[in-house]
C-alpha positions as CSV (number, residue, x, y, z in Angstrom):
1,M,53.9,159.7,59.8
2,T,54.1,158.3,63.3
3,S,51.4,155.8,64.3
4,T,49.8,155.7,67.7
5,T,49.7,152.4,69.5
6,T,48.5,151.5,72.9
7,K,50.9,150.3,75.5
8,P,50.6,146.5,76.0
9,S,49.0,145.5,79.2
10,A,48.4,142.3,81.1
11,A,44.8,142.3,80.0
12,A,44.7,143.5,76.4
13,T,41.1,144.5,76.5
14,D,39.3,147.9,76.3
15,E,37.7,147.3,79.7
16,P,36.6,150.5,81.3
17,T,38.6,151.7,84.3
18,A,36.0,153.8,86.1
19,G,36.0,153.4,89.8
20,K,39.7,152.3,89.8
21,P,41.6,155.0,91.7
22,G,44.5,156.5,89.8
23,S,43.6,154.6,86.6
24,A,45.0,156.2,83.5
25,V,45.1,155.7,79.7
26,S,48.6,155.1,78.5
27,T,49.7,155.4,74.9
28,Q,53.1,154.9,73.4
29,V,54.2,157.1,70.5
30,G,57.8,157.1,69.1
31,R,60.2,157.6,72.0
32,G,57.9,157.7,75.0
33,S,54.5,157.1,76.5
34,T,51.6,159.4,77.6
35,S,49.3,158.6,80.5
36,I,46.0,160.3,80.9
37,A,44.2,159.9,84.3
38,D,40.5,159.4,84.4
39,I,40.2,162.6,86.4
40,V,41.6,164.6,83.4
41,V,38.8,163.2,81.2
42,S,36.2,164.1,83.8
43,K,37.5,167.7,84.1
44,I,37.6,168.2,80.4
45,A,34.0,166.9,80.0
46,G,32.8,169.0,83.0
47,I,34.3,172.2,81.6
48,A,32.9,171.4,78.1
49,A,29.4,170.8,79.5
50,R,29.4,174.0,81.5
51,E,30.3,176.0,78.4
52,V,27.0,175.2,76.7
53,D,24.3,178.0,77.0
54,G,21.3,176.7,78.9
55,V,23.3,174.6,81.5
56,Y,22.6,176.2,84.9
57,D,24.6,173.6,87.0
58,L,26.0,170.1,86.9
59,G,25.0,167.2,89.2
60,G,22.0,165.9,91.0
61,Q,20.7,167.5,94.2
62,A,23.1,165.8,96.5
63,A,26.1,166.6,94.3
64,R,25.1,170.3,94.1
65,V,24.8,170.5,97.9
66,V,28.2,169.0,98.4
67,G,29.5,171.4,95.7
68,R,28.1,174.4,97.6
69,I,29.9,173.2,100.8
70,R,33.1,172.8,98.8
71,E,32.8,176.3,97.4
72,T,33.0,177.7,101.0
73,L,36.4,176.0,101.5
74,P,39.6,177.5,99.9
75,G,40.8,175.9,96.7
76,A,39.6,175.3,93.2
77,P,36.0,174.4,92.4
78,D,35.2,170.7,91.7
79,L,35.1,170.6,87.9
80,T,34.1,166.9,87.9
81,Q,30.8,167.5,89.8
82,G,28.0,165.7,87.9
83,V,30.4,163.9,85.5
84,T,31.2,160.2,85.4
85,V,33.5,158.7,82.9
86,E,34.5,155.2,81.9
87,V,37.8,155.1,80.2
88,G,39.3,152.2,78.3
89,E,42.5,152.0,76.4
90,K,41.2,153.8,73.3
91,Q,37.6,154.8,74.1
92,A,35.7,156.7,76.7
93,A,32.0,157.0,77.7
94,V,30.8,160.0,79.6
95,D,27.7,160.5,81.8
96,V,26.7,164.2,82.5
97,A,24.0,165.2,85.0
98,I,22.7,168.7,84.6
99,V,20.2,171.3,85.8
100,A,18.8,173.1,82.7
101,E,17.7,176.7,82.5
102,Y,14.0,177.1,82.2
103,G,12.9,177.9,78.6
104,V,15.7,176.0,76.9
105,A,14.7,173.1,74.5
106,I,16.1,170.2,76.5
107,H,16.7,168.0,73.4
108,D,18.7,170.8,71.8
109,L,20.6,171.4,75.0
110,A,21.5,167.7,75.3
111,A,22.7,167.6,71.7
112,G,24.8,170.7,72.3
113,I,26.3,169.2,75.5
114,R,27.0,165.9,73.7
115,S,28.7,167.7,70.8
116,N,30.8,170.0,73.0
117,V,32.0,167.1,75.3
118,I,32.8,164.8,72.4
119,D,34.8,167.5,70.6
120,A,36.7,168.5,73.7
121,V,37.6,165.0,75.0
122,E,38.6,163.7,71.5
123,T,40.6,166.8,70.7
124,M,42.4,167.0,74.0
125,T,43.0,163.3,74.7
126,G,42.9,161.4,71.4
127,L,40.3,159.0,72.9
128,E,37.3,158.0,70.9
129,V,34.1,159.0,72.8
130,T,31.6,156.3,72.3
131,E,28.7,157.9,74.1
132,V,27.7,160.9,76.1
133,N,24.6,160.3,78.2
134,V,22.9,163.4,79.5
135,T,20.5,163.3,82.5
136,V,18.5,166.4,83.4
137,H,17.8,166.4,87.1
138,D,16.1,169.7,87.4
139,V,15.0,173.0,85.7
140,H,16.2,176.3,87.1
141,F,13.9,179.3,87.1
142,A,15.4,182.8,87.2
143,D,12.8,183.7,89.9
144,D,14.6,181.2,92.2
145,D,17.7,183.4,92.2
146,E,15.7,186.6,92.9
147,A,13.8,184.8,95.8
148,A,17.1,183.6,97.3
149,E,18.6,187.1,97.1
150,E,15.6,188.7,98.8
151,T,15.7,186.2,101.7
152,S,19.4,186.5,102.2
153,T,19.3,190.4,102.3
154,E,16.4,190.8,104.7
155,P,17.4,191.4,108.3
156,R,16.6,188.5,110.7
157,V,14.1,189.3,113.4
158,Q,14.8,187.5,116.7
């Protein structure tokens, strides 16, 4: 059985690396090392959160506006919108900001998000997820979509 050890660093602490561009978790196993960038953990958490029924969107109002602008540009969607991670050598903490569908029990939704994010991040990265904090910024009503469609299809009078 091969054991997993972390690559020695100048500061042998599990200090989070959030906000440090290009930071990565590096582990050494057998004959090589593996580095996992923070952005990877953010994307995994973002995809896992979106998979949960009852999540309408991720991010607060400003993040969603920026996300809509990005969607008009060519390229892949921003999978990290509404997700913040703090990654140490062996552990990660995740913050997820969401918009919930109206009618969903928010405490059950948060538990589902927490479970899905922990499973995905731990399975795919080998990091221990210490916490997943869920912030609900808004509730989405199905009527909002219908109203938006009606206003966008009506001819403009000038």
